[in-house]
C-alpha positions in Angstrom: -44.0 -85.9 49.9 -41.4 -84.4 47.5 -40.4 -88.2 47.0 -43.3 -89.5 46.0 -44.2 -86.8 43.9 -40.6 -87.1 42.0 -41.7 -90.9 41.4 -45.2 -89.9 40.1 -43.5 -87.8 37.6 -40.8 -90.3 36.5 -43.5 -92.8 36.2 -45.3 -90.5 34.1 -42.4 -89.7 32.0 -41.6 -93.5 31.5 -44.9 -94.5 30.6 -45.4 -92.2 27.8 -41.6 -92.9 26.8 -42.6 -96.7 26.7 -44.0 -97.5 23.1 -44.5 -101.0 23.2 -45.6 -101.8 19.7 -42.1 -100.1 18.6 -40.3 -102.5 21.0 -41.9 -105.2 19.7 -41.3 -103.9 15.9 -37.5 -103.3 16.7 -37.3 -106.8 18.3 -39.0 -108.5 15.3 -36.9 -106.9 12.8 -33.5 -107.8 15.0 -34.9 -111.5 15.1 -34.8 -111.6 11.2 -31.6 -109.6 10.6 -29.3 -110.9 13.2 -29.4 -114.7 11.7 -29.0 -113.5 8.6 -26.2 -111.3 9.5 -24.7 -114.4 11.2 -25.4 -117.2 8.4 -23.5 -114.4 6.1 -20.4 -114.2 8.2 -20.5 -118.1 8.4 -20.8 -118.5 4.8 -18.3 -116.4 4.2 -15.8 -118.7 6.6 -16.7 -121.2 4.6 -16.0 -120.3 1.2 -12.7 -118.8 2.4 -12.1 -122.4 4.0 -12.9 -123.9 0.5 -10.5 -121.7 -1.4 -7.7 -122.2 1.0 -8.0 -126.1 0.6 -8.2 -125.5 -3.2 -5.1 -123.6 -3.2 -3.5 -125.7 -0.3 -3.4 -123.5 2.1 -4.6 -123.3 5.9 -7.3 -120.3 5.3 -8.7 -118.1 7.9 -7.3 -119.7 11.2 -5.9 -116.9 13.3 -8.5 -115.0 14.9 -11.3 -117.2 17.2 -11.3 -121.1 17.2 -10.7 -122.2 13.8 -11.5 -118.8 12.2 -14.6 -118.6 13.3 -14.3 -114.8 14.3 -12.4 -114.1 11.1 -15.7 -112.5 9.7 -16.3 -110.2 12.7 -12.7 -108.9 12.2 -13.4 -107.7 8.8 -16.3 -106.1 9.7 -14.6 -104.4 12.3 -11.8 -103.5 10.1 -14.1 -102.3 7.8 -16.0 -100.0 10.2 -12.8 -98.6 11.8 -11.2 -97.9 8.5 -10.1 -94.3 7.9 -11.9 -92.3 5.2 -9.1 -90.6 3.1 -10.1 -88.0 0.6 -8.2 -85.0 -1.2 -7.2 -82.3 0.7 -6.1 -80.4 -2.2 -8.5 -77.9 -4.4 -8.2 -80.0 -7.4 -10.8 -82.2 -6.1 -13.2 -81.4 -9.0 -10.6 -82.0 -11.6 -9.8 -85.7 -9.9 -13.6 -86.5 -10.1 -13.7 -84.7 -13.6 -11.1 -87.0 -15.2 -12.3 -90.2 -13.8 -16.1 -89.2 -15.5 -14.5 -88.1 -19.2 -12.4 -91.5 -19.1 -15.5 -93.5 -18.2 -17.9 -91.6 -20.2 -15.4 -91.2 -23.1 -15.0 -95.0 -23.0 -18.9 -95.9 -22.9 -19.1 -94.0 -25.9 -16.0 -95.2 -27.9 -18.1 -99.0 -27.2 -21.5 -97.6 -28.3 -20.0 -96.2 -31.4 -17.9 -99.1 -32.1 -20.9 -101.8 -31.3 -22.9 -99.6 -33.7 -20.6 -99.8 -36.7 -20.5 -103.8 -35.8 -24.0 -104.1 -35.8 
């Protein structure tokens, strides 16, 4: 009796958790995005092979059969890369100098082009 009661509670729990329209929409999204990602990966491999043949190299051929898994190895390397940030208190100065340099160049270029035009 206790076992059947527990099974009924589990059944009610899983019936409430099962949202069929949401699952179908997730499957539809996966059916669209996975082929796009795979095609981008293989186009990248084709581009690398083409560039390698132009430079008379072999190209990516280490990972997988004829280098077909190279794009996936690159993606894995990108995901596992460690983020490096400044540990000191001078992080404000680092970004401020970058912005000062960038916007200074932008203003200099705009004034030069204004004088020319």
